[in-house]
N, C-alpha and C positions, 0 to 999 in steps of 0.2 A: 308318093306319099303315102307312109304306117300308117291304121291304124289312131294310134296314138297322137302322131300329127294332129292327123283328120280334127277328131271330140276338143275338148278345152279338158281341162283337168282339174280335177270337182277341187282344186287346194286356190284357194283365193286369200287375202289380206285387204287388208279393212281401213283406209289412215284418215283419222278426224286431224283435219288441220283447226286450229283455235286460236286467237291472242290475247294477251296481256290484259283486253277489257272482258275476259268472257265470249265473244261469239265466237261462234261454229261455220266453218264456209260447208253453206250446202250447192251441189249442184244438184242445176235439172238434166235428168235423162230427155236426150233425143227418143228414144221408146226404151219403155213406151212412157208416151206423155203423160207428161208431172208427176212423175215420181223420182224424188229426190233426196239423194245421200249426198257421202262424204268419196273421197276418192273409193277406185275398187279396182280390183282389175284376179286373173288367175295367174298363175306361176308360170313359167315357161318352160319343156324339159328343162333339169338340171340346174335351174334358177331354186336359191333360195326366200325366204321369203321376203323378208331386211330388201336382201335386192330385184325383190318384185315388187318392196313400194316404193323403193326408190325412185325405179321404171317407171311407176302407175301413176306417181307425182306427177312427173317431170313429165309424162305426154298427157297427161287427164287436166293439169294447170300451169306449166311451165315452171313451177319451182322447185326449186334445187333444193335437200334437207338434208343433208348424209349427216351434215355437223349437228342436227338437232331432232335427226331424226330419235323419237322415241318405242322401245320394246319392249309394250304392257303384259307382255307375254299370260294375255291371256287369248285365245279360239272361239271360234261356240262352234257348233254339228245342224248344220241348218238342210231342212228337204229343199232341193230346185225347186220349186215353182214352175206348173208348167210350161207359162208363154219361155224358160230358156230349156227344160232337159232338153230339145232333143239339140242344140250343140254340147253336150254329152253324150258319150256312146252307150248304149241299148244297158236298160238296164243300173246304169250309177242318178241316186238318187236325192243324195247326202251329197255339199259343197263344208269342208273346212277351212271355215275363215278367221287366221291371223290377225290381233289390232295391232294398229302402232298410230299415234297422235303424233302430230310437227306443233309445239305453239310457237307463232308469234310475234314479236314486240308491237304487234297495230296490223293492223290490215294490209294486203300489200294488195299488187293488181294483180289478178288471177288471167293467167293465154288459156282460153276455155278449148277444148280437141271439136272443134263444129261437128266431126262425127260422132263422135259421141254424148256433146250436152248443147242443150240450150241456152242457159244459163247461170249465173253465179250469184248466191245472196249469200250476206256477212248476217249471223242474227243470233238475240240469244238465248239461254238457254230452251231457254223454255218453248219460243214460237219454235226452232231450230225438233224443239222432240215433237211434236205438233204436223211439222210438213216432212223429218225423216218419213220415205217410206220402209226403213222394212229394223225388224224391232231389236237384229244381231244392233244399226248402226243407234238408234237409244238408246242398247244398254252401252256401247262403247260412249256413248257420250254424257252420258247420267258417270257412269265409273269417273269418267275425266274432272267431272265437275265435281264429284266427290273427293282425287286426292287433290284437284286444287284447294280445298277449303282445308284438309286437312296439313296441306303446307302453310299455307294462309296462320291457320289456327297454332302451324308448332314456329311458325317465326316469331307471331306476336309473342305468344310466354318464352323465349327465352327473352 
């Protein structure tokens, strides 16, 4: 196995799943315990961010989002925290995260992957912001709430 295949790529996706009622889905990671997040995952070699988002969505929740996946056209560079640094090649300290969203009409049954997550919750924005373990996840949820509010205002003014 080559060095490239041994370590994770420092390019990932974040997929925020939310519904028409304004609830955001968060998953509780198995490790570290108590770390809540949206769907996330690293890109495989040769994989596009969109394809990685669709793959991770299916792997972590059982949801198929091809027709509804929204590319938020946002990314953030963040330092890789120490507990996860060993997953990356030596000297890799930053990860580039690409943001996507999936809006559902209502809560859906989520089939979590027990190797990665222990439970799922649907929460209103403020509670989701309190629980989310990463600043990028919180920032993405705030952006989505703002975009939804702007879309609602535009519909109301027509």
